[in-house]
C-alpha positions as a Python dict, from the first residue, in 0.01 Angstrom:
ca = {
    (1, 'M'): (0, 0, 0),
    (2, 'L'): (-52, 350, 63),
    (3, 'Y'): (-328, 351, 327),
    (4, 'N'): (-119, 90, 514),
    (5, 'Y'): (229, 309, 467),
    (6, 'I'): (-21, 632, 587),
    (7, 'R'): (-133, 431, 877),
    (8, 'I'): (251, 331, 962),
    (9, 'T'): (381, 683, 970),
    (10, 'I'): (93, 781, 1166),
    (11, 'F'): (143, 532, 1459),
    (12, 'E'): (529, 621, 1450),
    (13, 'N'): (500, 849, 1715),
    (14, 'S'): (301, 635, 1965),
    (15, 'V'): (540, 350, 1872),
    (16, 'H'): (885, 578, 1939),
    (17, 'G'): (712, 674, 2247),
    (18, 'L'): (660, 291, 2379),
    (19, 'L'): (979, 209, 2296),
    (20, 'V'): (1181, 526, 2434),
    (21, 'R'): (974, 455, 2794),
    (22, 'A'): (1036, 74, 2773),
    (23, 'E'): (1358, 121, 2703),
    (24, 'N'): (1392, 408, 3029),
    (25, 'I'): (1232, 181, 3268),
    (26, 'T'): (1478, -100, 3193),
    (27, 'K'): (1763, 67, 3290),
    (28, 'L'): (1590, 117, 3665),
    (29, 'P'): (1661, -50, 3900),
    (30, 'K'): (1386, -311, 4011),
    (31, 'I'): (1118, -128, 4152),
    (32, 'P'): (729, -153, 4171),
    (33, 'V'): (484, -63, 3874),
    (34, 'E'): (378, 169, 4126),
    (35, 'K'): (699, 345, 4166),
    (36, 'I'): (815, 394, 3771),
    (37, 'P'): (593, 734, 3813),
    (38, 'E'): (820, 874, 4026),
    (39, 'Y'): (1120, 760, 3829),
    (40, 'L'): (918, 831, 3520),
    (41, 'P'): (708, 1126, 3520),
    (42, 'D'): (408, 1106, 3316),
    (43, 'P'): (223, 1375, 3352),
    (44, 'K'): (-95, 1401, 3082),
    (45, 'G'): (-93, 964, 3210),
    (46, 'E'): (-50, 907, 2861),
    (47, 'F'): (105, 561, 2949),
    (48, 'I'): (-55, 245, 3106),
    (49, 'T'): (292, 27, 3226),
    (50, 'S'): (243, -330, 3422),
    (51, 'F'): (449, -648, 3439),
    (52, 'V'): (307, -971, 3316),
    (53, 'Y'): (405, -1334, 3338),
    (54, 'G'): (415, -1588, 3010),
    (55, 'E'): (683, -1713, 2804),
    (56, 'K'): (941, -1560, 2739),
    (57, 'I'): (998, -1300, 2476),
    (58, 'T'): (1293, -1195, 2265),
    (59, 'K'): (1232, -829, 2082),
    (60, 'P'): (946, -609, 2179),
    (61, 'K'): (575, -738, 2024),
    (62, 'F'): (283, -459, 1974),
    (63, 'Y'): (-65, -522, 1997),
    (64, 'E'): (-413, -287, 1846),
    (65, 'S'): (-662, -327, 2094),
    (66, 'Q'): (-1041, -121, 2130),
    (67, 'E'): (-1181, -125, 2436),
    (68, 'G'): (-1543, 31, 2396),
    (69, 'E'): (-1496, 330, 2162),
    (70, 'N'): (-1106, 366, 2208),
    (71, 'N'): (-853, 178, 2070),
    (72, 'F'): (-481, 128, 2238),
    (73, 'L'): (-172, -20, 2112),
    (74, 'T'): (24, -214, 2359),
    (75, 'L'): (408, -284, 2392),
    (76, 'Q'): (542, -595, 2545),
    (77, 'Y'): (863, -575, 2622),
    (78, 'P'): (1152, -791, 2680),
    (79, 'Y'): (1254, -710, 3103),
    (80, 'S'): (1334, -1106, 3311),
    (81, 'N'): (1304, -1436, 3269),
    (82, 'E'): (1009, -1421, 3502),
    (83, 'E'): (863, -1037, 3347),
    (84, 'I'): (712, -910, 2998),
    (85, 'L'): (677, -521, 3066),
    (86, 'Q'): (393, -436, 2906),
    (87, 'I'): (280, -31, 2793),
    (88, 'K'): (1, 43, 2629),
    (89, 'T'): (-154, 401, 2556),
    (90, 'D'): (-440, 537, 2331),
    (91, 'V'): (-436, 634, 1994),
    (92, 'T'): (-797, 714, 1936),
    (93, 'V'): (-725, 983, 1768),
    (94, 'Y'): (-439, 855, 1538),
    (95, 'A'): (-727, 567, 1490),
    (96, 'N'): (-1007, 787, 1384),
    (97, 'I'): (-747, 993, 1125),
    (98, 'A'): (-647, 639, 928),
    (99, 'N'): (-1013, 531, 918),
    (100, 'Q'): (-1080, 851, 760),
    (101, 'I'): (-816, 853, 533),
    (102, 'L'): (-899, 511, 445),
    (103, 'V'): (-1212, 622, 387),
    (104, 'D'): (-1113, 929, 171),
    (105, 'I'): (-904, 708, -42),
    (106, 'I'): (-1111, 449, -162),
    (107, 'I'): (-1385, 745, -260),
    (108, 'L'): (-1081, 911, -391),
    (109, 'N'): (-997, 560, -628),
    (110, 'L'): (-1353, 499, -677),
    (111, 'T'): (-1367, 865, -883),
    (112, 'M'): (-1041, 776, -1024),
    (113, 'I'): (-1216, 447, -1137),
    (114, 'F'): (-1482, 625, -1286),
    (115, 'L'): (-1309, 886, -1474),
    (116, 'I'): (-1070, 629, -1635),
    (117, 'I'): (-1330, 429, -1758),
    (118, 'F'): (-1533, 799, -1885),
    (119, 'Y'): (-1167, 854, -2086),
    (120, 'A'): (-1129, 535, -2143),
    (121, 'M'): (-1471, 534, -2368),
    (122, 'F'): (-1424, 834, -2518),
    (123, 'L'): (-1099, 759, -2647),
    (124, 'S'): (-1219, 454, -2772),
    (125, 'R'): (-1495, 618, -2952),
    (126, 'T'): (-1242, 895, -3061),
    (127, 'L'): (-1038, 597, -3219),
    (128, 'L'): (-1311, 334, -3329),
    (129, 'M'): (-1434, 696, -3555),
    (130, 'P'): (-1226, 690, -3808),
    (131, 'I'): (-1219, 264, -3820),
    (132, 'K'): (-1586, 305, -3855),
    (133, 'V'): (-1517, 581, -4173),
    (134, 'I'): (-1286, 363, -4345),
    (135, 'S'): (-1595, 46, -4282),
    (136, 'Q'): (-1843, 272, -4417),
    (137, 'K'): (-1629, 312, -4715),
    (138, 'L'): (-1542, -34, -4788),
    (139, 'A'): (-1892, -142, -4743),
    (140, 'S'): (-1967, 158, -4969),
    (141, 'L'): (-1720, -11, -5232),
    (142, 'D'): (-1862, -136, -5583),
    (143, 'E'): (-1637, -414, -5693),
    (144, 'K'): (-1768, -320, -6040),
    (145, 'F'): (-1622, 65, -5994),
    (146, 'L'): (-1317, -39, -5786),
    (147, 'A'): (-1131, 337, -5619),
    (148, 'P'): (-873, 419, -5405),
    (149, 'L'): (-1031, 562, -5081),
    (150, 'D'): (-984, 936, -4967),
    (151, 'M'): (-756, 994, -4684),
    (152, 'E'): (-888, 1304, -4628),
    (153, 'R'): (-1136, 1254, -4348),
    (154, 'C'): (-883, 1013, -4190),
    (155, 'E'): (-701, 1078, -3893),
    (156, 'S'): (-277, 1086, -3995),
    (157, 'E'): (-253, 779, -3729),
    (158, 'F'): (-487, 592, -3956),
    (159, 'R'): (-323, 685, -4294),
    (160, 'P'): (-116, 367, -4300),
    (161, 'I'): (-403, 151, -4333),
    (162, 'L'): (-578, 353, -4561),
    (163, 'T'): (-252, 346, -4795),
    (164, 'N'): (-215, -43, -4753),
    (165, 'I'): (-621, -103, -4827),
    (166, 'N'): (-561, 142, -5175),
    (167, 'R'): (-258, -64, -5243),
    (168, 'L'): (-452, -365, -5244),
    (169, 'I'): (-737, -214, -5398),
    (170, 'D'): (-463, -110, -5704),
    (171, 'R'): (-365, -478, -5710),
    (172, 'I'): (-719, -624, -5718),
    (173, 'Q'): (-799, -346, -6033),
    (174, 'T'): (-458, -473, -6193),
    (175, 'F'): (-579, -848, -6139),
    (176, 'I'): (-964, -762, -6284),
    (177, 'M'): (-762, -615, -6568),
    (178, 'Y'): (-538, -918, -6648),
    (179, 'Q'): (-817, -1148, -6600),
    (180, 'K'): (-1019, -899, -6868),
    (181, 'E'): (-704, -931, -7080),
    (182, 'L'): (-674, -1277, -7051),
    (183, 'F'): (-1072, -1340, -7136),
    (184, 'I'): (-1063, -1156, -7394),
    (185, 'G'): (-733, -1316, -7540),
    (186, 'I'): (-870, -1643, -7488),
    (187, 'A'): (-1197, -1565, -7691),
    (188, 'H'): (-1018, -1436, -7983),
    (189, 'E'): (-743, -1706, -7977),
    (190, 'L'): (-1001, -1945, -8000),
    (191, 'K'): (-1253, -1772, -8202),
    (192, 'T'): (-971, -1736, -8481),
    (193, 'P'): (-934, -2114, -8573),
    (194, 'L'): (-1296, -2178, -8574),
    (195, 'A'): (-1369, -1937, -8808),
    (196, 'V'): (-1079, -2090, -9026),
    (197, 'M'): (-1238, -2419, -8960),
    (198, 'K'): (-1568, -2325, -9069),
    (199, 'T'): (-1449, -2111, -9319),
    (200, 'K'): (-1192, -2404, -9481),
    (201, 'N'): (-1523, -2641, -9472),
    (202, 'E'): (-1761, -2404, -9619),
    (203, 'V'): (-1512, -2331, -9974),
    (204, 'T'): (-1502, -2709, -9970),
    (205, 'L'): (-1790, -2815, -9952),
    (206, 'I'): (-1936, -2532, -10243),
    (207, 'K'): (-1905, -2782, -10496),
    (208, 'P'): (-1820, -3180, -10505),
    (209, 'R'): (-1407, -3236, -10493),
    (210, 'E'): (-1191, -3546, -10518),
    (211, 'A'): (-1123, -3725, -10232),
    (212, 'E'): (-773, -3611, -10126),
    (213, 'K'): (-907, -3228, -10065),
    (214, 'Y'): (-1176, -3340, -9829),
    (215, 'I'): (-864, -3540, -9635),
    (216, 'E'): (-665, -3234, -9695),
    (217, 'A'): (-907, -3022, -9530),
    (218, 'L'): (-1018, -3250, -9268),
    (219, 'Q'): (-640, -3285, -9157),
    (220, 'N'): (-648, -2902, -9172),
    (221, 'N'): (-879, -2889, -8901),
    (222, 'N'): (-713, -3160, -8690),
    (223, 'K'): (-410, -2940, -8680),
    (224, 'S'): (-660, -2647, -8539),
    (225, 'I'): (-800, -2862, -8283),
    (226, 'D'): (-533, -3012, -8197),
    (227, 'D'): (-387, -2596, -8171),
    (228, 'M'): (-727, -2501, -7991),
    (229, 'N'): (-663, -2819, -7721),
    (230, 'K'): (-337, -2716, -7627),
    (231, 'M'): (-471, -2348, -7577),
    (232, 'I'): (-716, -2505, -7405),
    (233, 'I'): (-462, -2720, -7130),
    (234, 'S'): (-280, -2367, -7095),
    (235, 'I'): (-556, -2227, -6970),
    (236, 'L'): (-671, -2532, -6771),
    (237, 'E'): (-288, -2476, -6681),
    (238, 'I'): (-388, -2091, -6519),
    (239, 'G'): (-689, -2282, -6265),
    (240, 'R'): (-444, -2525, -6165),
    (241, 'Q'): (-180, -2210, -6066),
    (242, 'E'): (-446, -2041, -5918),
    (243, 'G'): (-540, -2344, -5680),
    (244, 'A'): (-129, -2357, -5583),
    (245, 'Q'): (-136, -1994, -5457),
    (246, 'F'): (-326, -2069, -5224),
    (247, 'E'): (-70, -2412, -5133),
    (248, 'S'): (85, -2394, -4808),
    (249, 'P'): (464, -2264, -4795),
    (250, 'E'): (701, -2666, -4692),
    (251, 'Q'): (986, -2599, -4556),
    (252, 'L'): (1286, -2730, -4818),
    (253, 'D'): (1611, -2626, -4911),
    (254, 'I'): (1587, -2467, -5198),
    (255, 'V'): (1924, -2469, -5385),
    (256, 'Q'): (1901, -2857, -5386),
    (257, 'Y'): (1526, -2870, -5482),
    (258, 'L'): (1671, -2660, -5802),
    (259, 'G'): (1963, -2836, -5848),
    (260, 'E'): (1710, -3140, -5865),
    (261, 'L'): (1508, -2942, -6117),
    (262, 'C'): (1819, -2877, -6359),
    (263, 'V'): (1869, -3267, -6346),
    (264, 'N'): (1515, -3314, -6501),
    (265, 'F'): (1535, -2991, -6738),
    (266, 'K'): (1876, -3172, -6851),
    (267, 'I'): (1683, -3464, -6971),
    (268, 'L'): (1456, -3224, -7165),
    (269, 'A'): (1660, -3042, -7321),
    (270, 'R'): (1877, -3374, -7446),
    (271, 'N'): (1544, -3439, -7668),
    (272, 'E'): (1607, -3146, -7820),
    (273, 'K'): (1976, -3170, -7898),
    (274, 'K'): (2059, -2946, -7610),
    (275, 'D'): (2170, -2912, -7235),
    (276, 'V'): (2156, -2729, -6939),
    (277, 'V'): (2395, -2647, -6702),
    (278, 'S'): (2353, -2541, -6374),
    (279, 'K'): (2556, -2298, -6193),
    (280, 'I'): (2429, -2259, -5794),
    (281, 'S'): (2500, -2099, -5522),
    (282, 'P'): (2506, -2066, -5197),
    (283, 'K'): (2553, -2474, -5136),
    (284, 'S'): (2262, -2439, -4888),
    (285, 'L'): (1967, -2248, -4810),
    (286, 'E'): (1694, -2401, -4555),
    (287, 'V'): (1414, -2168, -4644),
    (288, 'S'): (960, -2224, -4594),
    (289, 'I'): (847, -2190, -4995),
    (290, 'Q'): (484, -2277, -5202),
    (291, 'K'): (707, -2525, -5375),
    (292, 'N'): (491, -2559, -5702),
    (293, 'L'): (488, -2172, -5745),
    (294, 'F'): (883, -2190, -5746),
    (295, 'M'): (840, -2481, -6018),
    (296, 'H'): (620, -2296, -6213),
    (297, 'I'): (832, -2038, -6269),
    (298, 'I'): (1152, -2180, -6356),
    (299, 'Q'): (1007, -2490, -6586),
    (300, 'N'): (858, -2160, -6775),
    (301, 'F'): (1178, -2009, -6806),
    (302, 'V'): (1405, -2327, -6925),
    (303, 'Q'): (1106, -2397, -7124),
    (304, 'N'): (1131, -2120, -7308),
    (305, 'A'): (1475, -2129, -7340),
    (306, 'I'): (1501, -2464, -7462),
    (307, 'K'): (1230, -2309, -7720),
    (308, 'F'): (1445, -2036, -7871),
    (309, 'S'): (1793, -2158, -7845),
    (310, 'P'): (1962, -2294, -8162),
    (311, 'E'): (2076, -2682, -8193),
    (312, 'G'): (2378, -2748, -7993),
    (313, 'E'): (2338, -2487, -7740),
    (314, 'V'): (2372, -2476, -7388),
    (315, 'I'): (2095, -2330, -7108),
    (316, 'E'): (2306, -2242, -6833),
    (317, 'V'): (2087, -2166, -6468),
    (318, 'F'): (2220, -1957, -6182),
    (319, 'S'): (2125, -1874, -5876),
    (320, 'E'): (2269, -1650, -5616),
    (321, 'I'): (2142, -1426, -5284),
    (322, 'S'): (2253, -1105, -5379),
    (323, 'G'): (2214, -850, -5102),
    (324, 'D'): (1881, -883, -4933),
    (325, 'Y'): (1723, -1112, -5255),
    (326, 'F'): (1751, -1508, -5379),
    (327, 'I'): (1821, -1419, -5757),
    (328, 'V'): (1741, -1719, -5972),
    (329, 'R'): (1836, -1668, -6301),
    (330, 'V'): (1796, -1906, -6682),
    (331, 'E'): (1987, -1765, -6975),
    (332, 'N'): (2002, -1910, -7339),
    (333, 'L'): (2139, -1758, -7629),
    (334, 'G'): (1926, -1621, -7921),
    (335, 'E'): (1809, -1340, -8082),
    (336, 'S'): (1749, -993, -7861),
    (337, 'I'): (1416, -902, -7762),
    (338, 'D'): (1220, -611, -7745),
    (339, 'E'): (1255, -502, -7422),
    (340, 'S'): (940, -235, -7450),
    (341, 'Q'): (738, -537, -7472),
    (342, 'D'): (583, -637, -7190),
    (343, 'F'): (664, -1052, -7244),
    (344, 'F'): (457, -1157, -6961),
    (345, 'A'): (62, -996, -7095),
    (346, 'P'): (-83, -1342, -7195),
    (347, 'F'): (-91, -1494, -7565),
    (348, 'K'): (271, -1293, -7636),
    (349, 'R'): (471, -1516, -7864),
    (350, 'K'): (814, -1460, -8055),
    (351, 'G'): (950, -1596, -8308),
    (352, 'G'): (673, -1742, -8443),
    (353, 'K'): (704, -2087, -8238),
    (354, 'P'): (381, -2287, -8187),
    (355, 'G'): (263, -2252, -7751),
    (356, 'A'): (-46, -2071, -7644),
    (357, 'G'): (192, -1748, -7507),
    (358, 'L'): (47, -1795, -7171),
    (359, 'G'): (407, -1941, -7028),
    (360, 'L'): (538, -1624, -6870),
    (361, 'F'): (165, -1452, -6795),
    (362, 'L'): (189, -1816, -6554),
    (363, 'A'): (537, -1742, -6453),
    (364, 'K'): (463, -1361, -6376),
    (365, 'N'): (108, -1463, -6173),
    (366, 'A'): (285, -1745, -5994),
    (367, 'A'): (553, -1444, -5858),
    (368, 'Q'): (317, -1243, -5741),
    (369, 'A'): (165, -1515, -5550),
    (370, 'M'): (514, -1539, -5351),
    (371, 'G'): (579, -1186, -5327),
    (372, 'A'): (866, -1240, -5594),
    (373, 'S'): (920, -1043, -5934),
    (374, 'V'): (1013, -1189, -6243),
    (375, 'S'): (1205, -993, -6588),
    (376, 'L'): (1309, -1139, -6919),
    (377, 'K'): (1622, -870, -7080),
    (378, 'N'): (1873, -864, -7318),
    (379, 'S'): (2234, -965, -7196),
    (380, 'P'): (2497, -715, -7173),
    (381, 'A'): (2644, -826, -7542),
    (382, 'K'): (2279, -833, -7639),
    (383, 'D'): (2391, -1213, -7724),
    (384, 'K'): (2163, -1352, -7472),
    (385, 'I'): (1828, -1303, -7315),
    (386, 'V'): (1794, -1373, -6969),
    (387, 'A'): (1494, -1478, -6736),
    (388, 'T'): (1527, -1397, -6405),
    (389, 'L'): (1329, -1448, -6051),
    (390, 'T'): (1463, -1253, -5750),
    (391, 'I'): (1262, -1308, -5403),
    (392, 'P'): (1295, -1078, -5128),
    (393, 'L'): (1452, -1322, -4870),
    (394, 'K'): (1179, -1194, -4588),
    (395, 'N'): (914, -1387, -4801),
    (396, 'L'): (1119, -1709, -4774),
    (397, 'K'): (1049, -1698, -4367),
    (398, 'K'): (1181, -2043, -4177),
}
């Protein structure tokens, strides 16, 4: 494009000269070609003028031609019905200048391409260096001794990446800590009833006893075995929930689904001589969510509320949109709790109620997998316990 523009500019004087001479000739009375120099002198001999016959033209036409080492520019101009005025001029000098400019443009472009490639390689190497440093740091991480990555050697542009990696490492450390706490708790919870069973058996076998004593010991052992089975079922539930964390989000109306869950919870509560009331809003909210994880959280909240509510009481389930969050609350009457305790840690129990103490632990893990948060607090009047699930609307992508 640049070359064509330059070429047109170079030949502009020649084109203009040809047009002016043609217009001047058409203004003359019709005379033979050889008489034209008398009326329009051409002292430098720049123009070769002639009349040709051919197909009639309505506007000027230009042609370039080469004769030997010379280049010519020819103008054909409308003259009469039978004749076409043809004027030719030598443009060898201009053609040579244009060709030289073309060569210069090609050389300049090749030089620029080389410089751009060189600069791109240099820039890519410069940009890749921090990434290589980050890669080396990640490769040198010991899974047994996870520690945040040092950001001093990293360029400022890449520090947000390191910040996010350090957050991920922190989450991994938290997960490992919870896993260790869980495994220690499991070992403790299973070891204690086994030790009690063994002690009862040893005491019973010290000396011969009545059949009733043996029956009582066996019944106590069976009860301990039942408690251990419940514990194992809860542990298996952890494994199933970890699998649910990888389920694909499902498109559904979360408000309608919550209403369906509350209908099932009513049946469960009435078996315990209690009731569940739902006060759900908005009327509809289409979202994409991991359905089973959401169900695990609400189910654990409601089951705990049923367990710790006095007989005849009502458990209330609320939902609302508040700012950028979809919030679900489960409220029940009951003794106030010590909010300084972490009830979402594994094997935390309250009020001596039966259970493995893993329900809220599972709820918290499910919430974290959804990018949500959970809390357990007293109501302002201290007469109710409020379990809350808070989900950022940005995580409920449609």
